[in-house]
C-alpha positions as CSV (number, residue, x, y, z in Angstrom):
1,X,-0.9,-7.8,30.9
2,X,-4.3,-6.9,29.6
3,X,-3.0,-3.9,27.8
4,X,-0.3,-6.0,26.1
5,X,-3.0,-8.5,24.9
6,X,-5.2,-5.7,23.6
7,X,-2.2,-4.1,21.8
8,X,-1.3,-7.4,20.3
9,X,-4.8,-7.9,18.9
10,X,-4.9,-4.3,17.5
11,X,-1.4,-4.5,15.9
12,X,-2.5,-6.3,12.7
13,X,-5.2,-3.7,12.2
14,X,-2.7,-0.9,12.4
15,X,-0.3,-2.6,9.9
16,X,-2.8,-3.6,7.2
17,X,-5.1,-1.1,5.7
18,X,-6.8,-2.8,2.8
19,X,-10.3,-1.3,2.8
20,X,-13.0,-2.7,0.6
21,X,-15.0,-0.1,-1.3
22,X,-17.6,-2.6,-2.7
23,X,-20.0,-4.2,-2.0
24,X,-21.7,-1.7,0.2
25,X,-23.6,-2.5,3.4
26,X,-26.9,-4.3,2.8
27,X,-26.4,-4.5,-0.9
28,X,-27.4,-7.7,-2.9
29,X,-25.1,-9.9,-4.9
30,X,-26.5,-12.4,-7.4
31,X,-25.3,-16.0,-7.1
32,X,-23.9,-17.6,-10.2
33,X,-22.6,-14.2,-11.4
34,X,-19.2,-12.4,-11.5
35,X,-18.7,-9.7,-8.9
36,X,-16.2,-6.9,-9.2
37,X,-14.6,-6.4,-5.8
38,X,-12.7,-3.1,-5.3
39,X,-10.5,-1.8,-2.5
40,X,-8.1,1.0,-1.4
41,X,-4.6,0.2,-0.2
42,X,-1.6,1.8,1.5
43,X,2.1,0.8,0.9
44,X,2.3,-1.2,4.1
45,X,-0.3,-3.7,2.9
46,X,0.7,-7.2,1.9
47,X,1.5,-7.6,-1.8
48,X,-1.0,-10.4,-2.3
49,X,-4.1,-11.9,-0.6
50,X,-6.9,-14.4,-1.0
51,X,-10.6,-13.8,-1.1
52,X,-13.1,-15.9,0.8
53,X,-16.9,-15.7,0.9
54,X,-17.9,-16.1,4.5
55,X,-21.2,-16.2,6.4
56,X,-21.1,-16.5,10.2
57,X,-24.7,-15.3,10.7
58,X,-26.4,-18.4,9.4
59,X,-26.0,-21.8,11.0
60,X,-23.8,-23.7,10.2
61,X,-21.1,-21.0,9.5
62,X,-19.3,-21.3,6.2
63,X,-16.4,-20.0,4.2
64,X,-15.6,-20.5,0.5
65,X,-12.3,-19.8,-1.2
66,X,-13.0,-17.6,-4.3
67,X,-9.5,-16.4,-5.4
68,X,-5.8,-16.7,-4.4
69,X,-2.8,-14.5,-5.0
70,X,-4.7,-11.4,-5.9
71,X,-2.3,-8.5,-6.3
72,X,-3.2,-5.9,-3.6
73,X,-2.0,-3.0,-5.7
74,X,-4.5,-3.8,-8.5
75,X,-7.3,-2.3,-6.4
76,X,-10.0,-4.6,-8.0
77,X,-10.7,-8.2,-8.8
78,X,-13.6,-10.2,-10.3
79,X,-14.8,-13.2,-8.4
80,X,-17.4,-15.8,-9.2
81,X,-20.3,-15.9,-6.6
82,X,-20.9,-19.6,-6.2
83,X,-24.3,-21.1,-7.1
84,X,-24.0,-23.1,-3.9
85,X,-24.6,-19.9,-1.8
86,X,-27.9,-19.9,0.0
87,X,-30.2,-17.0,-0.6
88,X,-29.6,-15.1,2.6
89,X,-28.1,-12.1,4.3
90,X,-25.0,-12.0,6.5
91,X,-22.4,-12.6,3.8
92,X,-19.0,-10.9,3.6
93,X,-15.9,-11.1,1.4
94,X,-12.7,-11.5,3.5
95,X,-9.2,-10.6,2.3
96,X,-6.9,-13.1,4.1
97,X,-3.3,-14.2,4.2
98,X,-3.1,-17.0,1.7
99,X,-5.1,-19.9,3.0
100,X,-4.8,-19.0,6.7
101,X,-8.4,-18.0,7.4
102,X,-7.3,-16.8,10.8
103,X,-5.3,-13.8,9.4
104,X,-7.9,-11.4,8.0
105,X,-6.6,-8.3,6.3
106,X,-10.1,-6.8,5.6
107,X,-13.8,-7.6,5.5
108,X,-16.6,-6.1,3.4
109,X,-19.7,-4.9,5.1
110,X,-22.4,-7.5,5.3
111,X,-24.5,-8.1,2.2
112,X,-27.1,-10.5,0.9
113,X,-26.9,-13.1,-1.9
114,X,-30.0,-13.9,-3.9
115,X,-30.8,-15.5,-7.3
116,X,-32.3,-18.5,-9.0
117,X,-30.9,-22.0,-8.6
118,X,-27.9,-22.4,-10.9
119,X,-25.0,-24.7,-11.6
120,X,-21.4,-23.4,-11.4
121,X,-19.7,-23.8,-14.8
122,X,-17.2,-26.5,-15.3
123,X,-13.8,-25.0,-16.3
124,X,-12.8,-26.1,-19.8
125,X,-9.1,-26.1,-19.0
126,X,-8.1,-23.8,-21.9
127,X,-5.9,-21.9,-19.5
128,X,-4.4,-23.1,-16.2
129,X,-6.1,-21.8,-13.0
130,X,-4.1,-19.9,-10.4
131,X,-6.7,-20.7,-7.9
132,X,-7.7,-23.9,-6.2
133,X,-11.3,-25.0,-6.9
134,X,-13.8,-23.4,-4.5
135,X,-14.1,-25.3,-1.3
136,X,-16.9,-24.9,1.2
137,X,-16.3,-25.8,4.8
138,X,-19.3,-26.4,7.1
139,X,-18.6,-26.4,10.8
140,X,-21.0,-28.4,13.2
141,X,-20.8,-28.8,16.9
142,X,-22.3,-31.4,19.1
143,X,-22.8,-30.5,22.7
144,X,-23.3,-33.4,25.1
145,X,-24.3,-33.0,28.7
């Protein structure tokens, strides 16, 4: 039974091979800027994915949707690093299945975000967005004796 459970957990890793090539481990990304993500793929990868900015090192943990329906075969995409990000380490970009944050296709190595305080630009609406507005979710837990 344990072998079956371990095999079931490893199966998604064997099927999906999106591998981020940027950012690199311990690099620094500037908040309020555009960042060019890049990745390698194989033909068994999903055709599209979403990108979330996550940080599970700091408390409370957070994840922010940055882009949806990115074509995997493109090998690169530009994302806006939100001004709401806290200057800190422990961030990662996750490639996930749509909006299901529990199905992770790939993760970047951990990197830092730094930069001066800024305000995210308000979209002018000249062209329709294919992405929902960024949403940050903060998880808190209360433990009672």
